[in-house]
Wavefront OBJ file of the C-alpha trace (Angstrom):
o trace
v -35.080 -21.225 62.877
v -36.918 -20.171 59.758
v -40.282 -21.802 60.389
v -42.034 -20.336 57.361
v -45.709 -20.555 56.601
v -46.969 -22.929 53.950
v -44.566 -25.652 52.908
v -44.944 -29.493 53.097
v -43.450 -32.929 53.747
v -41.845 -35.687 51.693
v -39.686 -38.304 53.354
v -36.648 -39.998 51.840
v -35.515 -43.376 53.107
v -32.426 -41.977 54.833
v -33.213 -38.253 54.861
v -36.794 -37.206 55.362
v -38.492 -34.396 53.453
v -42.006 -33.127 53.947
v -45.410 -31.725 52.365
v -48.995 -29.975 52.685
v -52.656 -29.230 51.275
v -56.349 -28.026 52.207
v -59.935 -28.861 53.514
v -62.827 -30.824 51.956
v -65.994 -30.661 54.045
v -66.531 -27.070 52.865
v -64.620 -27.290 49.633
v -67.386 -27.753 47.082
v -69.258 -24.622 48.127
v -66.075 -22.591 48.006
v -65.000 -23.899 44.607
v -68.443 -23.265 43.089
v -68.332 -19.702 44.333
v -65.015 -19.175 42.552
v -65.749 -21.063 39.363
v -69.032 -19.284 38.673
v -68.017 -15.695 39.351
v -64.267 -15.294 39.367
v -62.696 -11.881 38.892
v -59.279 -13.494 38.627
v -57.838 -14.383 35.212
v -57.581 -18.139 34.757
v -53.879 -17.654 34.116
v -51.258 -19.945 35.597
v -48.740 -17.118 35.287
v -50.845 -14.787 37.466
v -51.436 -17.503 40.036
v -47.767 -18.511 40.128
v -46.793 -14.855 40.612
v -49.312 -14.587 43.427
v -48.020 -17.714 45.171
v -44.448 -16.511 44.851
v -45.248 -13.018 46.136
v -47.408 -14.109 49.063
v -46.015 -17.454 50.151
v -42.300 -16.708 50.133
v -41.170 -19.090 47.368
v -39.427 -18.634 44.055
v -41.510 -18.828 40.866
v -39.050 -21.400 39.538
v -39.947 -23.662 42.481
v -43.656 -23.790 41.545
v -45.087 -26.250 39.037
v -48.674 -27.046 38.054
v -49.956 -30.606 38.085
v -53.536 -31.615 37.361
v -55.670 -29.414 39.668
v -52.993 -28.197 42.050
v -49.755 -26.260 42.287
v -46.745 -28.125 43.664
v -44.114 -26.092 45.511
v -40.537 -27.348 45.752
v -41.751 -30.877 44.889
v -43.176 -30.980 48.360
v -46.109 -28.648 49.038
v -49.319 -28.561 47.086
v -52.352 -26.323 47.007
v -55.445 -26.546 44.806
v -55.778 -24.062 41.960
v -59.276 -23.109 43.162
v -57.873 -22.279 46.592
v -55.161 -20.089 45.087
v -57.776 -18.189 43.064
v -59.922 -17.698 46.153
v -56.935 -16.435 48.139
v -56.038 -14.022 45.363
v -59.580 -12.668 45.204
v -59.761 -12.233 48.974
v -56.364 -10.642 49.329
v -56.764 -8.330 46.333
v -60.039 -6.926 47.677
v -62.615 -8.848 45.637
v -64.036 -10.644 48.682
v -64.321 -7.705 51.094
v -61.432 -8.609 53.417
v -59.300 -5.847 51.934
v -60.962 -2.460 51.757
v -58.169 -0.941 49.655
v -59.170 -2.930 46.538
v -55.645 -3.271 45.212
v -55.128 -4.223 41.612
v -53.149 -7.333 40.808
v -50.108 -5.229 39.941
v -50.419 -3.304 43.193
v -50.858 -6.539 45.087
v -47.671 -8.061 43.680
v -45.758 -4.828 44.226
v -46.821 -4.376 47.828
v -46.106 -8.016 48.656
v -42.528 -7.659 47.463
v -42.166 -4.263 49.115
v -43.419 -5.498 52.473
v -40.906 -8.316 52.403
v -43.053 -10.392 54.780
v -42.276 -8.153 57.766
v -43.083 -10.665 60.483
v -43.792 -14.310 61.097
v -47.551 -14.155 61.131
v -47.550 -12.174 57.895
v -49.805 -9.320 59.008
v -50.672 -7.349 55.830
v -50.708 -3.610 56.108
v -53.643 -3.435 53.703
v -55.949 -5.888 55.507
v -58.515 -4.475 57.878
v -57.160 -4.599 61.418
v -60.298 -6.388 62.634
v -59.538 -9.421 60.467
v -57.229 -12.166 61.574
v -54.206 -12.922 59.455
v -55.419 -15.060 56.537
v -52.774 -17.759 56.894
v -53.035 -18.417 60.592
v -55.666 -21.108 61.257
v -58.762 -19.581 62.805
v -59.059 -19.852 66.566
v -62.207 -22.017 66.452
v -60.219 -24.685 64.585
v -56.745 -24.433 66.133
v -58.252 -24.976 69.580
v -60.270 -27.957 68.347
v -58.250 -29.882 65.779
v -59.927 -33.232 65.177
v -57.966 -35.955 63.438
v -59.529 -39.064 61.932
v -57.067 -41.880 61.253
v -58.109 -43.766 58.113
v -54.814 -45.606 57.725
v -55.101 -49.363 57.289
v -51.719 -50.742 58.334
v -51.161 -51.090 62.093
v -47.810 -49.280 62.025
v -49.202 -46.202 60.269
v -52.169 -46.179 62.670
v -49.753 -46.286 65.601
v -47.575 -43.616 64.022
v -50.563 -41.300 63.576
v -51.685 -41.809 67.170
v -48.191 -41.101 68.470
v -47.940 -37.982 66.299
v -51.144 -36.592 67.804
v -49.761 -37.341 71.270
v -46.622 -35.391 70.395
v -48.756 -32.258 70.077
v -50.257 -32.917 73.501
v -47.076 -32.895 75.566
v -46.944 -30.364 78.365
v -43.977 -28.449 76.992
v -46.228 -27.362 74.082
v -49.750 -27.274 75.513
v -48.743 -24.985 78.379
v -47.522 -22.249 76.015
v -49.598 -22.730 72.838
v -53.349 -22.894 72.269
v -53.000 -25.778 69.790
v -55.391 -28.542 70.858
v -55.601 -31.733 68.859
v -57.309 -35.077 69.391
v -58.229 -38.276 67.532
v -61.901 -38.683 66.554
v -63.957 -41.176 64.548
v -66.254 -38.548 63.008
v -66.561 -34.785 62.667
v -62.882 -34.513 61.738
v -61.188 -31.503 60.187
v -58.006 -33.443 59.354
v -57.926 -36.975 57.889
v -54.852 -39.195 57.753
v -55.138 -41.935 55.157
v -53.097 -44.316 53.048
v -53.519 -43.774 49.316
v -52.645 -47.336 48.341
v -50.497 -45.874 45.566
v -46.950 -44.676 45.096
v -46.077 -41.043 44.520
v -44.438 -40.215 41.157
v -41.640 -38.682 43.187
v -40.100 -41.821 44.664
v -38.709 -39.952 47.673
v -42.146 -38.973 48.984
v -43.527 -40.935 51.922
v -46.392 -38.593 52.830
v -47.753 -35.162 52.052
v -50.253 -32.804 53.612
v -52.563 -30.011 52.577
v -51.805 -26.554 53.872
v -54.375 -24.196 55.447
v -56.909 -22.560 53.140
v -59.729 -20.071 53.089
v -63.219 -21.430 53.633
v -66.611 -19.783 53.388
v -68.527 -20.029 56.647
v -72.138 -18.880 57.056
v -73.506 -16.271 57.330
v -70.897 -14.821 54.956
v -67.392 -14.888 56.391
v -64.151 -16.287 55.098
v -61.939 -17.970 57.685
v -58.730 -19.977 57.523
v -59.159 -23.688 58.233
v -56.506 -26.391 58.694
v -55.393 -28.459 55.757
v -57.779 -31.423 55.803
v -55.644 -34.211 54.351
v -52.477 -36.093 55.140
v -51.810 -38.719 52.483
v -49.457 -41.635 53.068
v -47.929 -43.282 49.995
v -46.578 -46.789 49.467
v -43.109 -45.500 48.590
v -41.463 -46.263 51.918
v -43.762 -48.404 54.008
v -40.752 -50.263 55.403
v -39.574 -47.249 57.392
v -39.174 -47.974 61.117
v -42.148 -46.978 63.260
v -40.151 -44.199 64.963
v -39.457 -42.500 61.620
v -43.092 -42.847 60.602
v -43.995 -40.994 63.800
v -41.594 -38.193 62.850
v -43.160 -38.049 59.387
v -46.750 -37.695 60.590
v -45.761 -35.238 63.326
v -44.151 -33.111 60.617
v -47.193 -33.384 58.346
v -49.596 -32.393 61.132
v -47.597 -29.217 61.594
v -47.989 -28.446 57.901
v -51.790 -28.671 58.156
v -51.744 -25.746 60.603
v -49.373 -23.636 58.558
v -45.921 -24.495 59.890
v -43.297 -24.488 57.152
v -39.809 -25.875 56.844
v -37.196 -24.776 59.329
v -34.333 -24.883 56.849
v -35.841 -23.016 53.876
v -33.599 -20.677 51.920
v -35.945 -18.663 49.694
v -35.101 -14.976 49.613
v -38.588 -13.885 50.719
v -38.559 -16.110 53.786
v -37.868 -14.615 57.175
v -36.589 -15.926 60.466
v -38.963 -16.075 63.418
v -37.826 -13.713 66.142
v -36.003 -15.493 68.940
v -35.126 -18.638 66.997
v -31.754 -19.795 65.757
v -30.874 -19.466 62.065
v -30.016 -23.175 62.016
v -31.514 -26.065 63.972
v -30.390 -29.502 62.805
v -32.668 -31.242 65.315
v -35.921 -29.538 64.324
v -38.687 -31.916 63.261
v -39.653 -29.377 60.571
v -36.479 -29.442 58.493
v -37.256 -30.125 54.839
v -34.656 -32.895 54.722
v -35.058 -34.638 58.037
v -32.619 -37.215 59.346
v -34.144 -37.691 62.798
v -34.506 -41.344 63.660
v -37.158 -40.608 66.261
v -39.107 -37.756 67.834
v -37.802 -37.175 71.342
v -39.367 -33.746 71.773
v -39.610 -30.277 70.290
v -36.493 -28.165 70.231
v -36.441 -24.777 71.893
v -36.741 -23.183 68.437
v -39.728 -25.370 67.521
v -41.562 -24.280 70.675
v -40.810 -20.611 70.079
v -42.241 -20.914 66.560
v -45.414 -22.738 67.674
v -45.918 -20.319 70.557
v -45.421 -17.320 68.260
v -47.959 -18.518 65.704
v -50.528 -19.803 68.208
v -49.814 -18.132 71.551
v -51.538 -19.065 74.761
v -51.804 -16.807 77.753
v -49.637 -18.252 80.522
v -50.914 -17.840 84.054
v -49.098 -15.815 86.647
v -46.746 -17.056 89.339
v -48.587 -16.883 92.643
v -46.876 -16.331 95.974
v -47.266 -19.359 98.255
v -45.047 -18.280 101.125
v -42.995 -15.267 102.166
v -40.170 -17.563 103.328
v -37.799 -19.411 101.038
v -37.322 -23.176 100.663
v -34.236 -25.334 100.662
v -35.773 -28.276 98.779
v -39.126 -29.553 97.489
v -40.770 -32.960 97.111
v -44.108 -33.706 95.483
v -47.136 -34.692 97.520
v -50.427 -35.861 96.051
v -52.195 -33.722 93.410
v -50.963 -30.109 93.659
v -49.505 -30.692 97.128
v -45.842 -30.375 97.965
v -43.392 -30.796 100.848
v -40.541 -28.393 101.478
v -38.003 -27.446 104.129
v -38.154 -23.777 105.038
v -34.705 -22.313 104.417
v -32.792 -20.478 107.127
v -29.718 -20.203 104.970
v -27.459 -22.425 102.915
v -26.458 -25.531 104.897
v -28.745 -24.816 107.881
v -31.609 -26.996 109.045
v -35.135 -25.760 108.411
v -38.490 -27.148 109.531
v -40.662 -29.264 107.248
v -43.901 -27.879 105.745
v -46.580 -29.787 103.846
v -48.813 -27.660 101.645
v -52.105 -29.497 100.993
v -53.787 -28.074 97.899
v -57.088 -29.866 98.510
v -57.681 -28.087 101.815
v -55.418 -25.111 100.982
v -53.603 -25.630 104.282
v -49.974 -25.741 105.385
v -48.876 -28.178 108.089
v -45.550 -27.841 109.927
v -43.623 -30.822 111.288
v -40.978 -31.141 113.975
v -38.666 -32.607 111.358
v -35.557 -30.496 110.771
v -33.397 -30.876 107.709
v -32.359 -29.573 104.324
v -33.570 -32.134 101.716
v -36.845 -34.074 101.515
v -38.244 -37.016 99.520
v -41.896 -37.989 99.975
v -42.199 -41.740 99.432
v -44.966 -44.304 99.919
v -42.662 -45.688 102.635
v -42.514 -42.387 104.513
v -40.863 -38.983 104.511
v -37.153 -39.493 103.893
v -34.985 -36.489 104.642
v -31.421 -35.318 105.196
v -30.193 -32.837 107.775
v -27.346 -30.337 107.674
v -24.926 -32.997 108.930
v -25.890 -35.230 105.954
v -27.606 -37.763 108.225
v -30.603 -39.621 106.781
v -33.949 -40.004 108.558
v -37.376 -41.431 107.864
v -40.462 -39.784 109.297
v -44.177 -40.017 108.534
v -47.018 -37.671 107.646
v -48.569 -38.316 111.085
v -45.565 -36.588 112.642
v -44.296 -39.619 114.571
v -40.708 -39.685 115.821
v -38.290 -40.043 112.895
v -35.884 -42.974 112.631
v -32.278 -42.484 111.592
v -31.131 -44.656 108.688
v -27.577 -45.803 107.945
v -25.242 -43.790 105.759
v -24.877 -40.164 104.762
v -26.231 -38.233 101.795
v -26.072 -34.877 100.036
v -29.345 -35.118 98.038
v -32.403 -37.371 98.167
v -35.204 -38.199 95.702
v -37.939 -40.762 95.167
v -39.852 -42.536 92.408
v -42.297 -45.430 92.264
v -39.153 -47.622 92.219
v -38.035 -46.431 95.663
v -35.891 -43.843 97.415
v -32.488 -42.767 96.118
v -29.670 -40.660 97.558
v -26.657 -38.790 96.274
v -24.118 -40.362 98.597
v -20.975 -38.845 100.077
v -18.946 -41.446 98.148
v -17.042 -39.861 95.236
v -17.446 -41.340 91.772
v -14.576 -41.664 89.328
v -15.716 -38.420 87.716
v -18.626 -36.032 87.666
v -19.416 -35.935 91.378
v -20.678 -38.534 93.848
v -22.362 -41.927 93.503
v -26.148 -42.371 93.545
v -27.505 -45.177 95.732
v -30.916 -46.820 96.258
v -32.589 -47.913 99.505
v -33.293 -51.662 99.519
v -35.140 -51.689 102.836
v -32.104 -52.184 105.035
v -29.235 -50.363 103.369
v -28.117 -48.170 100.460
v -26.855 -50.008 97.379
v -25.100 -48.578 94.312
v -27.516 -47.478 91.573
v -25.143 -45.821 89.106
v -21.418 -45.407 88.711
v -21.756 -42.035 87.039
v -21.027 -39.024 89.244
v -23.462 -36.219 90.039
v -23.902 -33.154 92.228
v -27.696 -32.912 91.735
v -30.241 -35.514 90.656
v -33.948 -36.253 90.387
v -36.095 -39.355 89.785
v -38.891 -39.783 87.240
v -40.977 -42.841 86.425
v -39.480 -46.133 87.628
v -35.719 -45.800 87.210
v -35.762 -42.754 84.936
v -33.206 -40.315 86.294
v -31.789 -36.878 85.498
v -28.542 -35.562 86.931
v -26.306 -32.515 86.881
v -22.582 -33.270 87.083
v -19.852 -31.121 88.597
v -19.337 -29.226 85.337
v -23.020 -28.194 85.178
v -23.918 -30.687 82.425
v -27.419 -32.197 82.363
v -27.641 -35.947 81.719
v -30.705 -38.157 81.513
v -31.466 -41.868 81.836
v -34.863 -43.015 80.524
v -36.941 -45.933 79.288
v -35.195 -48.435 81.529
v -31.787 -47.826 79.954
v -28.665 -48.187 82.036
v -26.812 -45.423 80.181
v -27.197 -41.661 80.291
v -27.693 -39.327 77.325
v -25.866 -36.005 77.433
v -27.777 -33.552 75.209
v -26.009 -30.697 73.455
v -26.131 -27.665 75.712
v -24.397 -24.395 76.377
v -26.023 -23.824 79.762
v -24.397 -24.464 83.122
v -27.150 -25.949 85.307
v -27.423 -25.570 89.074
v -30.674 -27.260 90.176
v -33.263 -29.676 88.805
v -36.597 -31.204 89.802
v -38.772 -33.934 88.275
v -42.490 -34.558 88.640
v -44.042 -37.696 87.161
v -47.657 -37.811 85.951
v -49.456 -40.032 83.413
v -46.240 -41.675 82.199
v -44.642 -38.276 81.571
v -41.640 -36.904 83.439
v -41.908 -33.122 83.835
v -38.360 -31.831 84.311
v -37.476 -28.256 85.258
v -33.967 -26.874 85.712
v -32.307 -23.699 86.941
v -29.131 -22.526 85.262
v -27.291 -19.893 83.314
v -25.868 -16.775 84.885
v -27.272 -15.536 88.188
v -28.983 -12.146 88.161
v -28.355 -9.363 90.646
v -30.641 -11.099 93.180
v -28.799 -14.418 92.867
v -31.570 -16.201 90.909
v -31.104 -18.356 87.815
v -33.087 -18.908 84.602
v -35.845 -21.522 84.717
v -35.831 -24.057 81.867
v -38.113 -26.915 80.923
v -36.672 -30.097 79.426
v -38.696 -30.851 76.284
v -37.423 -34.383 75.820
v -34.761 -33.109 73.472
v -33.956 -29.511 74.333
v -34.233 -26.821 77.022
v -37.046 -24.273 76.769
v -36.530 -20.964 78.564
v -39.612 -20.392 80.752
v -38.953 -16.675 81.164
v -38.764 -16.912 84.958
v -36.040 -17.102 87.593
v -35.443 -18.786 90.921
v -32.893 -20.240 93.311
v -34.476 -23.623 94.106
v -37.019 -25.561 92.040
v -39.584 -28.262 92.710
v -42.492 -29.980 90.966
v -45.799 -30.861 92.631
v -47.796 -34.063 92.253
v -49.310 -33.107 88.893
v -46.289 -31.520 87.251
v -46.581 -27.811 88.139
v -43.307 -26.004 88.880
v -42.586 -24.394 92.246
v -39.724 -21.924 92.604
v -38.030 -20.518 95.692
v -36.349 -17.164 95.325
v -33.032 -16.525 97.018
v -34.451 -13.459 98.737
v -37.058 -15.501 100.589
v -40.321 -16.265 98.776
v -41.958 -19.350 97.238
v -44.013 -19.218 94.017
v -45.913 -21.717 91.881
v -47.513 -21.617 88.440
v -50.530 -23.867 87.874
v -50.671 -23.130 84.137
v -47.280 -24.722 83.404
l 1 2 3 4 5 6 7 8 9 10 11 12 13 14 15 16 17 18 19 20 21 22 23 24 25 26 27 28 29 30 31 32 33 34 35 36 37 38 39 40 41 42 43 44 45 46 47 48 49 50 51 52 53 54 55 56 57 58 59 60 61 62 63 64 65 66 67 68 69 70 71 72 73 74 75 76 77 78 79 80 81 82 83 84 85 86 87 88 89 90 91 92 93 94 95 96 97 98 99 100 101 102 103 104 105 106 107 108 109 110 111 112 113 114 115 116 117 118 119 120 121 122 123 124 125 126 127 128 129 130 131 132 133 134 135 136 137 138 139 140 141 142 143 144 145 146 147 148 149 150 151 152 153 154 155 156 157 158 159 160 161 162 163 164 165 166 167 168 169 170 171 172 173 174 175 176 177 178 179 180 181 182 183 184 185 186 187 188 189 190 191 192 193 194 195 196 197 198 199 200 201 202 203 204 205 206 207 208 209 210 211 212 213 214 215 216 217 218 219 220 221 222 223 224 225 226 227 228 229 230 231 232 233 234 235 236 237 238 239 240 241 242 243 244 245 246 247 248 249 250 251 252 253 254 255 256 257 258 259 260 261 262 263 264 265 266 267 268 269 270 271 272 273 274 275 276 277 278 279 280 281 282 283 284 285 286 287 288 289 290 291 292 293 294 295 296 297 298 299 300 301 302 303 304 305 306 307 308 309 310 311 312 313 314 315 316 317 318 319 320 321 322 323 324 325 326 327 328 329 330 331 332 333 334 335 336 337 338 339 340 341 342 343 344 345 346 347 348 349 350 351 352 353 354 355 356 357 358 359 360 361 362 363 364 365 366 367 368 369 370 371 372 373 374 375 376 377 378 379 380 381 382 383 384 385 386 387 388 389 390 391 392 393 394 395 396 397 398 399 400 401 402 403 404 405 406 407 408 409 410 411 412 413 414 415 416 417 418 419 420 421 422 423 424 425 426 427 428 429 430 431 432 433 434 435 436 437 438 439 440 441 442 443 444 445 446 447 448 449 450 451 452 453 454 455 456 457 458 459 460 461 462 463 464 465 466 467 468 469 470 471 472 473 474 475 476 477 478 479 480 481 482 483 484 485 486 487 488 489 490 491 492 493 494 495 496 497 498 499 500 501 502 503 504 505 506 507 508 509 510 511 512 513 514 515 516 517 518 519 520 521 522 523 524 525 526 527 528 529 530 531 532 533 534 535 536 537 538 539 540 541 542 543 544 545
């Protein structure tokens, strides 16, 4: 994916396109500083050349309108901000000690060829942060004020902010964003007018330099997202996509599908990603989650230190089931297909309790501890350790949600594996007619399965059907943890390494994000943290994920 810095969002009725700008609460001081003592010629040609050389766009794609430059009919940036950037980056504002001339500046920009994503300049002092990455004090405290007037745009803006607060992003990136009523550094508003370009639904300002006392220049987020009247009839889901896209522009994320010769591809991302929310022409009907490429780009620009995996036990586990908070139940593994004893790890007291319950699979329910043994018999025990009761039927897997307890039965389905059934208090009744070899339960009747070809399928939002996302990974195991209306899904798959462990992935709602870790079994505790059992006999957890 070519997530380039500094482009913006316009949205067409059927295919969305997108735009960007810069910040106002410190703008007047900055503009006065430039207007009164500028060392930069007030020449549109110089400024266009600078934008082309430093922002990775063709000169022919830049036009000047009123007080701002418009890039590719989509991005805009104030002329005063361009002049300030040129002064700073050519040495006139003390960020660059080499004091390059304009000619040298243009030459070195072209020669460097934008060597990496975050655009580190070889001639900027190493102690200074990259000028087009939003400063840490802002990116970790983005405050959005919603000044929209129509209920749908208000809802869309709120949902867009929530999209940047999902666990798949916040656990790997330091981006923190919230809605405020004052003290904002980004404002979303409706202009009440139409844009001259009839295809534009909204645009956003891109990051800019700002003067901060006692005398430093820092990069701040673009302060404005403007919504036009051009396409107010768009469905709410597409409005959410639009504002999510625009918010990314305010922190410097550019279009995924750009083709300018100076643009580069972010390391580790695909050259093409049709499902990215940051494509310039976007045809997504709704935002289901970031793609793997989107997350790599956001993590690369604004990385967050991920905590270590801590050892919880020297023995391995056959299966996991969430307890309360960070607690978890698991059967100690004595080998594939052999009964192990049940352990409850209580995070509050940091204690482990063993039970005289012997089995291979466990589901912790409000109605008790449901488990399966090596002979596929089903039992119900209790946390007080009372004698378990055998239930009717046989099962291969077991899972629970707030809707009840479910099993993967021994009854074959027409295809894909075996049937999933639900406990009704006296017996097991058919829940789905789709076959599976592994499954997990989320909120209510949300369900994820792996079929006998290794395909992941998901049922959500009360639907009766399953979505089968595009994938080229053969999955082996999955686990779901539900918290605050969010299903946290982790999977193991891909090729096994020399120790017999598989890659750990996180389901983003749309795609699979490689967590950079491996295991043989996977579980999720009561607040969504992943637990992994290694094949060689050890259990780990990561409280930062």
